[in-house]
Backbone bond lengths (Angstrom), bond angles and torsions (degrees), N, CA, C in turn:
res aa  C-N    CA-C-N  psi(-1)  N-CA   C-N-CA  omega(-1)  CA-C   N-CA-C  phi
1 M - - - 1.472 - - 1.538 107.66 -
2 F 1.345 113.55 146.05 1.504 120.83 -178.34 1.429 107.88 -67.97
3 Q 1.290 119.79 124.40 1.508 121.60 178.48 1.566 108.05 -99.54
4 T 1.302 112.82 98.84 1.503 121.11 -171.24 1.577 113.06 -59.42
5 T 1.294 114.84 -51.22 1.452 122.21 -170.69 1.436 117.51 -109.87
6 H 1.349 119.19 -1.23 1.458 122.36 -176.83 1.459 115.28 -73.37
7 H 1.341 121.29 -7.63 1.380 127.09 174.15 1.506 106.72 -77.49
8 S 1.355 115.15 113.94 1.490 118.16 -172.16 1.441 114.69 -61.35
9 T 1.356 120.70 -31.14 1.499 118.40 178.92 1.435 112.30 -68.68
10 W 1.393 115.90 -45.42 1.546 120.82 175.83 1.531 108.48 -57.75
11 F 1.260 120.09 -47.20 1.461 124.69 -176.53 1.472 108.99 -57.24
12 D 1.352 118.85 -56.01 1.438 126.45 -170.63 1.544 107.47 -62.92
13 Q 1.264 117.18 -42.04 1.525 119.76 -169.92 1.493 112.87 -84.30
14 Y 1.379 117.87 -39.58 1.419 116.69 -170.66 1.552 116.34 -109.07
15 W 1.374 113.67 -26.79 1.460 115.58 -174.83 1.544 111.63 -64.28
16 P 1.288 122.38 -37.66 1.500 120.02 -178.10 1.518 111.18 -53.81
17 S 1.327 121.24 -47.02 1.424 121.09 177.23 1.504 112.93 -67.23
18 F 1.274 121.18 -35.50 1.382 125.92 173.97 1.566 110.01 -60.42
19 R 1.336 117.27 -45.44 1.442 120.32 -179.64 1.538 106.32 -63.84
20 R 1.293 120.28 -44.57 1.507 123.01 -173.85 1.545 107.80 -64.55
21 D 1.329 117.98 -44.85 1.468 124.16 -177.30 1.641 106.90 -61.69
22 V 1.281 117.65 -51.21 1.481 117.57 -177.03 1.567 112.58 -67.52
23 H 1.268 118.85 -31.92 1.406 123.47 170.71 1.532 109.81 -57.00
24 Q 1.356 116.48 -49.85 1.427 121.99 -177.29 1.622 110.06 -61.91
25 L 1.290 114.74 -41.22 1.446 116.47 176.63 1.409 112.39 -60.84
26 I 1.289 121.74 -41.86 1.490 124.21 -179.87 1.467 106.47 -69.33
27 A 1.290 126.63 -41.88 1.453 132.00 175.12 1.535 110.25 -50.50
28 W 1.330 114.78 -52.88 1.497 121.89 -174.92 1.568 104.48 -68.81
29 G 1.317 120.68 -38.67 1.442 118.78 -175.93 1.480 109.54 -66.36
30 Y 1.300 115.31 -41.93 1.501 121.85 -178.38 1.583 107.91 -61.91
31 E 1.343 111.89 -51.18 1.586 114.02 -176.71 1.554 111.05 -60.13
32 D 1.354 116.03 -42.76 1.454 118.99 177.42 1.517 118.14 -69.98
33 A 1.276 113.64 -17.73 1.487 121.07 -179.32 1.459 116.01 -96.54
34 K 1.364 116.86 -9.34 1.455 120.19 -175.10 1.554 112.68 -54.25
35 D 1.334 117.78 -43.05 1.429 120.97 -170.24 1.624 110.41 -67.82
36 K 1.320 116.15 -18.85 1.449 117.21 176.21 1.442 118.99 -95.05
37 I 1.410 119.73 -6.28 1.419 124.69 -176.32 1.627 106.06 -82.64
38 L 1.337 112.81 125.37 1.388 118.87 176.57 1.547 111.94 -112.69
39 W 1.365 116.34 170.20 1.481 120.19 -168.96 1.508 109.15 -68.11
40 D 1.378 121.21 -32.51 1.428 124.36 -179.45 1.509 116.49 -90.78
41 N 1.359 119.54 3.31 1.415 120.59 179.61 1.498 110.39 -69.23
42 E 1.390 116.49 137.00 1.466 124.13 175.41 1.503 106.19 -88.65
43 E 1.408 112.29 172.27 1.497 118.63 179.10 1.488 116.61 -53.44
44 P 1.311 122.30 -44.40 1.456 118.83 178.25 1.486 113.97 -57.19
45 D 1.365 118.54 -38.07 1.464 127.01 -178.02 1.577 105.56 -65.17
46 I 1.217 118.66 -53.77 1.450 122.00 -178.47 1.593 110.44 -63.85
47 T 1.236 121.69 -45.65 1.458 123.53 174.71 1.542 107.63 -56.65
48 G 1.321 114.53 -47.29 1.503 115.09 -177.65 1.587 110.23 -60.11
49 F 1.246 118.36 -41.68 1.463 119.60 -175.77 1.591 107.93 -66.75
50 I 1.294 114.64 -41.17 1.523 118.84 173.33 1.522 115.25 -57.74
51 V 1.306 111.75 -47.34 1.485 117.28 -177.16 1.586 110.92 -64.39
52 E 1.410 115.63 -43.00 1.427 119.27 176.54 1.496 109.50 -58.14
53 A 1.314 116.67 -48.67 1.436 119.41 -177.96 1.606 112.04 -57.13
54 I 1.269 114.98 -42.48 1.510 121.41 176.16 1.506 106.61 -61.90
55 Q 1.293 119.32 -46.86 1.523 115.13 178.96 1.447 115.88 -61.56
56 D 1.407 115.59 -40.12 1.514 120.55 172.92 1.561 109.67 -53.07
57 R 1.367 114.73 -45.43 1.524 116.09 -177.06 1.498 111.85 -62.24
58 L 1.422 110.94 -45.10 1.552 115.36 -174.64 1.543 107.65 -65.54
59 R 1.312 120.51 -29.46 1.430 120.14 -178.48 1.588 113.61 -86.84
60 S 1.300 116.13 -7.21 1.493 121.63 -177.23 1.486 110.03 -74.07
61 P 1.312 116.98 134.84 1.507 119.23 177.65 1.495 110.26 -66.69
62 S 1.270 121.58 -16.59 1.490 121.45 -175.21 1.572 109.04 -91.78
63 C 1.408 118.78 -5.35 1.441 124.07 -179.88 1.538 109.05 -61.73
64 P 1.303 115.36 138.06 1.512 117.20 -177.66 1.573 110.67 -59.85
65 S 1.256 120.25 157.67 1.373 125.75 -171.31 1.542 111.85 -66.24
66 W 1.334 115.83 -30.52 1.465 119.58 179.10 1.577 111.97 -59.50
67 C 1.350 114.62 -23.39 1.478 119.27 -174.66 1.632 106.97 -69.00
68 D 1.218 117.48 -20.34 1.478 120.58 -179.57 1.590 109.02 -64.45
69 R 1.280 117.12 -16.08 1.536 122.45 -177.85 1.503 108.44 -83.83
70 Y 1.367 120.94 3.16 1.501 115.24 -171.96 1.515 111.93 -137.29
71 S 1.345 110.11 147.71 1.508 116.70 171.88 1.514 110.86 -129.49
72 L 1.208 120.52 174.38 1.421 124.31 -165.40 1.488 112.18 -135.97
73 K 1.411 118.76 137.47 1.427 123.85 177.84 1.555 106.19 -130.24
74 E 1.336 115.51 144.42 1.392 122.30 177.20 1.540 107.04 -124.73
75 N 1.297 114.34 130.53 1.539 120.31 177.31 1.538 112.18 47.14
76 N 1.357 111.24 46.90 1.558 117.96 178.72 1.472 108.53 -82.20
77 P 1.370 122.58 124.47 1.383 121.14 -176.42 1.508 110.78 -68.74
78 V 1.398 114.31 148.54 1.524 119.90 172.67 1.557 108.03 -110.13
79 P 1.269 115.68 153.67 1.471 121.46 176.32 1.565 109.60 -52.42
80 S 1.366 116.46 134.35 1.456 120.06 -177.92 1.501 108.91 -154.11
81 K 1.332 114.51 121.79 1.469 119.73 -178.59 1.682 107.99 -62.43
82 G 1.278 113.43 136.27 1.437 125.40 178.95 1.435 118.39 64.83
83 R 1.401 118.20 14.44 1.387 119.63 173.46 1.494 111.49 -117.47
84 K 1.294 119.43 141.16 1.443 122.07 175.58 1.529 114.36 -134.36
85 G 1.248 116.08 160.26 1.471 121.57 176.47 1.562 112.40 51.39
86 K 1.375 115.28 -131.96 1.523 118.88 -174.15 1.442 110.83 -67.04
87 H 1.340 121.15 -10.85 1.483 122.81 179.06 1.501 115.55 -85.25
88 R 1.373 115.02 -5.96 1.420 118.17 177.56 1.563 111.00 -68.42
89 K 1.306 116.58 147.56 1.451 116.55 175.04 1.464 116.69 -76.73
90 M 1.329 114.62 137.82 1.502 121.73 -167.18 1.529 108.53 -132.99
91 P 1.352 118.92 111.63 1.492 121.95 177.16 1.540 102.92 -64.10
92 D 1.267 115.66 154.82 1.542 122.26 -176.14 1.456 110.66 -73.21
93 I 1.380 122.35 -43.54 1.398 123.52 179.08 1.573 110.28 -145.68
94 I 1.286 110.63 136.03 1.434 117.16 -179.83 1.580 103.49 -128.92
95 I 1.370 114.84 127.85 1.385 124.65 173.60 1.487 112.69 -112.38
96 E 1.391 116.34 113.00 1.442 120.78 -171.68 1.495 109.67 -108.78
97 S 1.329 115.39 139.35 1.374 121.17 170.73 1.494 112.81 -83.04
98 T 1.301 117.35 138.48 1.424 118.46 -177.29 1.542 115.20 -92.30
99 V 1.358 111.56 4.98 1.480 121.86 177.15 1.562 109.27 -93.28
100 S 1.233 119.40 136.16 1.425 124.94 -178.56 1.633 104.46 -59.72
101 P 1.317 116.12 137.68 1.578 129.92 3.85 1.440 116.81 -89.34
102 R 1.351 121.49 28.66 1.423 129.88 169.31 1.562 109.94 61.78
103 P 1.309 116.56 53.31 1.564 117.25 179.47 1.492 108.20 -64.49
104 E 1.343 116.16 159.22 1.452 124.73 176.29 1.564 105.59 -123.07
105 Y 1.307 114.06 147.58 1.521 122.58 169.26 1.424 106.31 -111.64
106 I 1.300 116.76 126.56 1.552 122.43 -173.08 1.509 107.27 -103.46
107 F 1.249 119.67 131.00 1.470 127.77 173.56 1.507 109.88 -117.99
108 E 1.335 117.15 130.96 1.472 121.77 169.78 1.485 105.49 -116.91
109 A 1.309 120.62 133.98 1.472 127.64 -177.12 1.576 110.74 -115.51
110 K 1.328 110.56 142.71 1.487 115.73 173.73 1.534 109.25 -144.36
111 P 1.349 115.78 140.03 1.477 122.82 177.75 1.585 108.99 -70.85
112 L 1.362 117.47 145.94 1.449 125.69 179.42 1.538 106.21 -119.39
113 R 1.391 114.97 85.68 1.413 120.12 -168.07 1.518 111.37 -110.46
114 K 1.357 117.58 -30.40 1.383 120.33 -172.49 1.546 112.78 -143.49
115 K 1.374 118.65 130.05 1.441 123.07 -172.49 1.532 107.72 -59.89
116 G 1.361 116.61 139.50 1.409 119.94 176.69 1.451 114.37 90.67
117 Y 1.308 116.01 -73.75 1.473 121.57 177.89 1.561 112.10 -56.22
118 R 1.254 116.37 -54.37 1.444 118.21 -176.06 1.537 114.84 -66.16
119 E 1.394 117.27 -31.10 1.403 121.43 171.65 1.548 111.70 -56.46
120 R 1.386 111.06 -45.11 1.471 115.98 178.43 1.495 112.04 -65.18
121 V 1.275 117.41 -38.78 1.552 117.23 -177.43 1.543 104.92 -69.21
122 Y 1.209 119.19 -38.67 1.585 121.11 -176.60 1.574 106.71 -64.77
123 L 1.269 118.95 -32.90 1.492 119.33 -179.26 1.544 115.96 -97.59
124 S 1.385 117.20 -2.46 1.420 128.89 -171.16 1.546 112.52 -71.00
125 K 1.349 108.87 179.36 1.488 114.35 175.60 1.613 114.94 -70.29
126 E 1.338 106.91 -5.32 1.552 115.60 178.26 1.588 106.48 -101.39
127 G 1.320 117.17 -3.82 1.442 118.86 -179.47 1.504 110.74 -126.50
128 L 1.344 110.82 -117.46 1.471 119.34 -177.44 1.571 116.17 -46.34
129 Q 1.371 110.45 -43.11 1.470 114.21 -175.57 1.569 116.56 -68.68
130 R 1.340 113.05 -9.80 1.511 116.19 175.44 1.554 107.15 -69.49
131 F 1.282 120.33 -28.21 1.448 122.04 178.15 1.656 110.13 -82.49
132 I 1.314 115.87 -34.91 1.434 120.59 -177.38 1.583 105.34 -71.28
133 E 1.282 120.01 -38.11 1.409 123.92 178.94 1.502 116.89 -77.70
134 G 1.291 115.27 -8.98 1.494 122.70 178.96 1.461 115.64 84.69
135 D 1.322 117.26 10.72 1.555 122.53 -178.85 1.563 105.79 -67.16
136 Y 1.381 112.11 -39.17 1.526 116.16 -176.17 1.532 104.08 -122.75
137 A 1.378 111.42 147.66 1.452 119.48 175.60 1.518 117.82 57.32
138 S 1.367 113.73 32.05 1.520 112.59 -176.69 1.487 112.05 -69.95
139 R 1.339 118.84 -15.70 1.517 119.68 -179.48 1.575 106.78 -86.41
140 Y 1.238 123.37 -6.99 1.490 124.67 -164.27 1.393 110.34 -121.46
141 L 1.354 112.98 157.40 1.545 121.93 -179.72 1.484 113.16 -95.39
142 E 1.368 114.44 -3.93 1.476 117.53 172.48 1.516 112.72 -160.44
143 A 1.411 113.21 160.15 1.366 121.61 175.92 1.479 112.98 -152.74
144 A 1.230 116.49 -159.65 1.602 116.07 -177.86 1.578 113.81 -147.39
145 M 1.265 113.41 144.66 1.476 121.61 166.29 1.461 108.63 -105.18
146 I 1.387 116.55 145.04 1.494 121.03 175.84 1.546 105.70 -126.01
147 G 1.393 115.13 126.73 1.418 116.64 178.69 1.569 109.41 -109.06
148 Y 1.294 118.23 127.17 1.495 122.91 171.91 1.484 117.93 -91.90
149 V 1.355 112.72 102.49 1.519 117.61 -172.62 1.574 109.07 -68.73
150 R 1.261 117.32 124.84 1.480 124.80 -177.67 1.543 112.52 -122.09
151 C 1.334 113.13 -0.54 1.498 119.48 172.09 1.500 107.13 -161.05
152 D 1.311 116.20 158.63 1.468 120.63 -176.42 1.423 113.13 66.21
153 T 1.394 120.02 -144.60 1.480 119.77 179.68 1.543 107.74 -134.14
154 V 1.350 115.52 167.29 1.473 124.89 177.46 1.572 105.56 -53.61
155 A 1.298 116.74 -53.34 1.511 118.87 -173.38 1.620 110.86 -61.86
156 V 1.265 112.81 -36.32 1.513 113.91 175.23 1.520 114.40 -64.82
157 W 1.273 116.52 -42.14 1.448 121.29 178.17 1.519 114.10 -69.00
158 V 1.305 114.76 -38.03 1.494 120.42 174.56 1.442 109.57 -54.13
159 G 1.467 116.52 -54.25 1.391 116.76 176.54 1.497 120.00 -57.56
160 R 1.439 114.38 -39.55 1.435 117.15 -177.88 1.532 111.14 -68.75
161 L 1.310 117.15 -36.25 1.431 115.63 -179.51 1.493 114.50 -77.61
162 K 1.276 121.65 -34.88 1.444 126.14 171.42 1.559 107.08 -55.01
163 K 1.352 117.48 -49.45 1.466 122.69 -170.57 1.570 102.97 -68.71
164 A 1.318 123.52 -41.64 1.478 125.86 179.74 1.547 111.38 -63.85
165 I 1.302 118.42 -39.01 1.470 121.41 174.71 1.511 112.44 -62.07
166 D 1.338 116.87 -45.99 1.410 123.55 178.80 1.557 108.94 -62.06
167 K 1.354 117.24 -47.85 1.369 119.17 179.27 1.541 116.71 -58.93
168 D 1.353 113.81 -34.96 1.504 115.68 177.70 1.565 111.93 -104.17
169 E 1.291 114.23 31.79 1.455 118.11 -176.04 1.535 115.06 -52.38
170 I 1.302 115.76 -32.72 1.428 118.10 178.90 1.496 113.97 -72.84
171 A 1.280 114.69 -50.26 1.468 117.84 175.92 1.532 115.16 -61.66
172 L 1.266 113.16 -28.80 1.472 120.08 -173.18 1.625 106.12 -98.40
173 M 1.320 115.09 4.98 1.481 118.54 177.41 1.474 114.25 49.05
174 L 1.304 120.51 43.45 1.480 128.41 -179.95 1.561 104.99 -63.33
175 R 1.292 116.74 132.07 1.407 119.55 -174.25 1.564 113.13 -114.40
176 S 1.323 115.37 -8.83 1.553 115.50 176.71 1.508 103.08 -163.98
177 P 1.329 117.74 158.74 1.436 125.54 -178.78 1.594 110.27 -54.10
178 Q 1.280 114.25 140.27 1.476 117.34 177.94 1.513 109.83 -64.97
179 Q 1.349 115.33 145.72 1.491 122.95 -172.36 1.480 113.06 -123.53
180 E 1.168 118.34 134.90 1.494 124.42 173.74 1.501 105.45 -72.51
181 V 1.264 120.60 134.07 1.430 127.25 175.81 1.509 115.20 -131.79
182 Q 1.246 120.87 158.84 1.444 125.63 174.19 1.462 112.43 -138.67
183 V 1.380 119.49 84.90 1.489 119.01 -175.97 1.481 110.19 -72.12
184 I 1.435 116.50 -43.57 1.446 121.13 174.17 1.510 110.47 -131.53
185 D 1.324 117.59 165.95 1.522 116.01 -172.83 1.490 108.52 -73.48
186 A 1.317 121.31 -21.59 1.448 123.04 -177.51 1.419 113.86 -62.06
187 F 1.308 120.98 -31.55 1.388 127.54 -175.49 1.512 112.69 -108.42
188 Q 1.359 112.84 86.00 1.497 118.99 -169.91 1.598 111.46 -78.27
189 N 1.321 114.36 -24.13 1.461 119.37 -175.82 1.451 116.28 -104.41
190 E 1.242 117.99 18.52 1.480 119.89 -175.88 1.542 112.21 -74.48
191 W 1.271 119.29 146.63 1.431 121.81 172.39 1.612 110.93 -140.06
192 M 1.318 116.25 169.77 1.465 120.07 179.27 1.518 111.96 -124.47
193 S 1.280 117.50 144.84 1.480 124.35 174.96 1.550 108.67 -126.86
194 E 1.235 118.02 138.70 1.564 121.10 176.72 1.438 108.08 -112.55
195 H 1.403 110.95 132.70 1.480 118.59 -175.54 1.564 109.49 -128.76
196 E 1.267 114.90 147.05 1.455 121.41 167.65 1.475 112.53 -77.10
197 R 1.342 119.42 126.41 1.435 118.33 176.67 1.574 107.97 -90.03
198 L 1.380 113.60 162.70 1.416 121.70 178.61 1.481 112.80 -57.00
199 S 1.351 118.75 -23.00 1.430 124.03 178.23 1.532 110.03 -76.18
200 G 1.279 116.07 -10.81 1.461 119.53 -176.66 1.545 118.88 98.44
201 E 1.349 112.76 -14.78 1.502 119.30 175.83 1.488 111.46 -91.88
202 N 1.329 115.68 153.79 1.409 119.56 179.78 1.549 114.08 -88.68
203 I 1.197 120.62 154.48 1.480 128.05 172.77 1.569 110.78 -132.57
204 R 1.354 114.13 130.27 1.436 119.61 170.34 1.494 114.48 -89.68
205 I 1.261 115.10 128.18 1.423 122.19 177.92 1.565 114.87 -109.88
206 Y 1.313 114.88 117.98 1.375 120.68 178.16 1.534 108.97 -93.25
207 H 1.413 112.69 134.75 1.440 119.63 -170.99 1.549 109.16 -114.59
208 I 1.368 115.64 116.31 1.441 125.67 177.03 1.398 114.42 -105.48
209 I 1.288 126.91 117.40 1.392 127.46 -179.37 1.554 110.52 -110.70
210 L 1.328 116.29 119.11 1.426 120.10 -174.78 1.528 113.41 -113.44
211 N 1.351 117.36 135.48 1.367 123.57 -175.80 1.587 105.21 -80.37
212 C 1.308 108.86 119.07 1.563 117.84 178.44 1.501 115.12 -122.45
213 L 1.427 108.43 33.68 1.455 116.10 177.59 1.546 107.86 -100.99
214 F 1.402 115.59 90.80 1.484 120.39 -177.68 1.514 110.32 -120.63
């Protein structure tokens, strides 16, 4: 399999700007979609609003020239043994660079609506563990989780999720202490966790928690 970003020189030189650009696109999509998000919207609805808003930005004549380097996919199936049709696993958002070697940044989104249960969903085989098991982003050294806050506050959920990751550090194969990061100013509460994958390689997961209480 072609390993897009496992070459250290490519990853060190080009991935940081790729990371920053895709974060900015998510931030724009979120800001532009806020007015559409209602209290009873589920995760696919919110993700759809954000994706539509990003697409509108990319099509806008006023969009910065660097946006020409990116395309967007929503619920795009990934190869999966034993799964066909609608049963295939589908990351929520994929932002692809149109510049060779056409790397992709994979986002998986989960709602944060109820203490305890939603923490488990975020960290489950339907969430974070899809990256650890190599179902998603197997060609890449990092990816991102997005949490949509539907109760309490962003700060409360950041604390809950960090605590839950530390508590399950063995099952989640956590390889280093979680770190606060700030890729762009819009995401003040972002952090990163690094996990060993079943393949033996590590993957860094950036966690973006968005307030969706409108």
